[in-house]
FIKE-366657 format. One record per residue (C-alpha): residue number from 1; residue in three letters; chain; y, z, x. Coordinates in Angstrom, 1 decimal. Layout:
BEGIN
@nr:NUM&rest:ALA&kette:A&y:Y&z:Z&x:X
...
This chain:
BEGIN
@nr:1&rest:MET&kette:A&y:-12.1&z:18.7&x:58.9
@nr:2&rest:SER&kette:A&y:-11.3&z:15.4&x:60.7
@nr:3&rest:ASP&kette:A&y:-8.1&z:14.6&x:62.5
@nr:4&rest:GLU&kette:A&y:-5.4&z:12.7&x:60.7
@nr:5&rest:PHE&kette:A&y:-3.5&z:10.0&x:62.7
@nr:6&rest:VAL&kette:A&y:0.2&z:10.1&x:62.5
@nr:7&rest:ASP&kette:A&y:2.3&z:6.9&x:62.6
@nr:8&rest:THR&kette:A&y:5.6&z:6.6&x:64.4
@nr:9&rest:ASN&kette:A&y:7.5&z:6.5&x:61.1
@nr:10&rest:ILE&kette:A&y:6.3&z:10.0&x:60.1
@nr:11&rest:LEU&kette:A&y:7.8&z:11.4&x:63.3
@nr:12&rest:ILE&kette:A&y:11.0&z:9.5&x:62.9
@nr:13&rest:TYR&kette:A&y:11.5&z:10.5&x:59.2
@nr:14&rest:ALA&kette:A&y:10.8&z:14.2&x:60.2
@nr:15&rest:HIS&kette:A&y:13.8&z:14.1&x:62.5
@nr:16&rest:ASP&kette:A&y:16.1&z:11.8&x:60.4
@nr:17&rest:GLY&kette:A&y:18.6&z:13.9&x:58.5
@nr:18&rest:GLY&kette:A&y:19.4&z:11.0&x:56.2
@nr:19&rest:ALA&kette:A&y:15.8&z:10.2&x:55.2
@nr:20&rest:GLY&kette:A&y:15.9&z:12.5&x:52.1
@nr:21&rest:GLU&kette:A&y:12.5&z:13.0&x:50.4
@nr:22&rest:LYS&kette:A&y:10.8&z:11.1&x:53.3
@nr:23&rest:GLN&kette:A&y:12.0&z:13.8&x:55.7
@nr:24&rest:VAL&kette:A&y:10.8&z:16.6&x:53.5
@nr:25&rest:ARG&kette:A&y:7.4&z:15.0&x:53.1
@nr:26&rest:SER&kette:A&y:7.1&z:14.2&x:56.8
@nr:27&rest:VAL&kette:A&y:8.0&z:17.7&x:57.9
@nr:28&rest:ALA&kette:A&y:5.5&z:19.2&x:55.5
@nr:29&rest:LEU&kette:A&y:2.8&z:16.9&x:56.8
@nr:30&rest:ILE&kette:A&y:3.5&z:17.6&x:60.4
@nr:31&rest:THR&kette:A&y:3.7&z:21.3&x:59.7
@nr:32&rest:ARG&kette:A&y:0.3&z:21.3&x:57.9
@nr:33&rest:LEU&kette:A&y:-1.4&z:19.2&x:60.7
@nr:34&rest:ALA&kette:A&y:0.0&z:21.6&x:63.4
@nr:35&rest:GLU&kette:A&y:-1.2&z:24.6&x:61.5
@nr:36&rest:GLU&kette:A&y:-4.6&z:23.1&x:60.9
@nr:37&rest:GLU&kette:A&y:-4.8&z:21.6&x:64.4
@nr:38&rest:THR&kette:A&y:-5.8&z:18.3&x:62.9
@nr:39&rest:GLY&kette:A&y:-3.0&z:16.0&x:64.0
@nr:40&rest:ALA&kette:A&y:-3.8&z:12.9&x:66.0
@nr:41&rest:LEU&kette:A&y:-1.4&z:10.5&x:67.9
@nr:42&rest:SER&kette:A&y:-1.4&z:7.8&x:70.5
@nr:43&rest:ILE&kette:A&y:0.8&z:7.1&x:73.5
@nr:44&rest:GLN&kette:A&y:2.1&z:4.1&x:71.7
@nr:45&rest:VAL&kette:A&y:3.3&z:6.3&x:68.8
@nr:46&rest:LEU&kette:A&y:5.1&z:8.6&x:71.2
@nr:47&rest:THR&kette:A&y:6.7&z:5.7&x:73.1
@nr:48&rest:GLU&kette:A&y:7.9&z:4.2&x:69.9
@nr:49&rest:PHE&kette:A&y:9.2&z:7.6&x:68.7
@nr:50&rest:TYR&kette:A&y:11.1&z:8.1&x:72.0
@nr:51&rest:TRP&kette:A&y:12.7&z:4.6&x:71.7
@nr:52&rest:ALA&kette:A&y:13.6&z:4.9&x:68.0
@nr:53&rest:ALA&kette:A&y:14.8&z:8.5&x:68.3
@nr:54&rest:THR&kette:A&y:17.1&z:7.8&x:71.2
@nr:55&rest:ARG&kette:A&y:18.3&z:4.4&x:70.0
@nr:56&rest:LYS&kette:A&y:18.4&z:4.6&x:66.2
@nr:57&rest:LEU&kette:A&y:18.8&z:8.3&x:65.6
@nr:58&rest:GLY&kette:A&y:21.1&z:8.8&x:68.6
@nr:59&rest:MET&kette:A&y:19.0&z:11.7&x:69.8
@nr:60&rest:ALA&kette:A&y:19.4&z:12.8&x:73.4
@nr:61&rest:GLY&kette:A&y:16.6&z:11.9&x:75.7
@nr:62&rest:LYS&kette:A&y:15.9&z:15.5&x:76.5
@nr:63&rest:GLU&kette:A&y:15.6&z:16.4&x:72.8
@nr:64&rest:ALA&kette:A&y:13.1&z:13.6&x:72.2
@nr:65&rest:GLU&kette:A&y:11.2&z:14.7&x:75.3
@nr:66&rest:ASP&kette:A&y:11.0&z:18.3&x:74.0
@nr:67&rest:ILE&kette:A&y:9.6&z:17.0&x:70.7
@nr:68&rest:ILE&kette:A&y:7.0&z:15.0&x:72.5
@nr:69&rest:ALA&kette:A&y:6.1&z:18.0&x:74.6
@nr:70&rest:ASP&kette:A&y:5.6&z:20.1&x:71.5
@nr:71&rest:LEU&kette:A&y:2.9&z:17.5&x:70.4
@nr:72&rest:ARG&kette:A&y:0.9&z:17.8&x:73.6
@nr:73&rest:LEU&kette:A&y:-1.8&z:19.9&x:71.9
@nr:74&rest:TRP&kette:A&y:-2.5&z:17.3&x:69.2
@nr:75&rest:THR&kette:A&y:-5.5&z:15.0&x:69.6
@nr:76&rest:PHE&kette:A&y:-4.7&z:11.7&x:71.4
@nr:77&rest:ILE&kette:A&y:-6.5&z:8.6&x:70.5
@nr:78&rest:CYS&kette:A&y:-7.0&z:6.1&x:73.4
@nr:79&rest:PRO&kette:A&y:-7.1&z:2.4&x:72.8
@nr:80&rest:GLY&kette:A&y:-10.5&z:0.9&x:73.2
@nr:81&rest:THR&kette:A&y:-12.4&z:4.1&x:72.7
@nr:82&rest:PRO&kette:A&y:-13.6&z:6.0&x:69.6
@nr:83&rest:MET&kette:A&y:-12.9&z:9.3&x:71.4
@nr:84&rest:SER&kette:A&y:-9.9&z:11.4&x:72.0
@nr:85&rest:CYS&kette:A&y:-8.4&z:11.5&x:75.5
@nr:86&rest:VAL&kette:A&y:-6.3&z:13.8&x:77.7
@nr:87&rest:PRO&kette:A&y:-2.8&z:14.2&x:76.3
@nr:88&rest:PRO&kette:A&y:-0.2&z:12.1&x:78.2
@nr:89&rest:SER&kette:A&y:2.7&z:13.7&x:80.0
@nr:90&rest:CYS&kette:A&y:6.2&z:13.3&x:78.6
@nr:91&rest:SER&kette:A&y:6.9&z:10.9&x:81.5
@nr:92&rest:ALA&kette:A&y:4.2&z:8.6&x:80.2
@nr:93&rest:ALA&kette:A&y:5.8&z:8.3&x:76.8
@nr:94&rest:THR&kette:A&y:9.3&z:8.0&x:78.1
@nr:95&rest:SER&kette:A&y:8.6&z:5.5&x:80.9
@nr:96&rest:LEU&kette:A&y:9.1&z:2.4&x:78.9
@nr:97&rest:PRO&kette:A&y:8.1&z:-1.0&x:80.2
@nr:98&rest:GLY&kette:A&y:10.4&z:-3.9&x:80.8
@nr:99&rest:GLY&kette:A&y:13.7&z:-4.1&x:79.0
@nr:100&rest:MET&kette:A&y:12.9&z:-1.4&x:76.4
@nr:101&rest:ARG&kette:A&y:14.9&z:1.3&x:78.2
């Protein structure tokens, strides 16, 4: 089975208690992908998740970092290459450029 790329919104909905049915469906998708070991992400998705989780959802930075760390075994897609790459560290996803922090 091929990997399925997960967008930032899926990660956000999964952790947004006010997302209703979107949360239920996102949690189910993430759970299935984790069990099947077929989830794929990019460092951009993790960076966007960290920003949105800590700014829009009010999540503590450590909690967002723990969620990112839990995803380290997923496949990571690197820009400019059709292959997967080595998973980034949490610091790579939480070290935001410029004024984003």
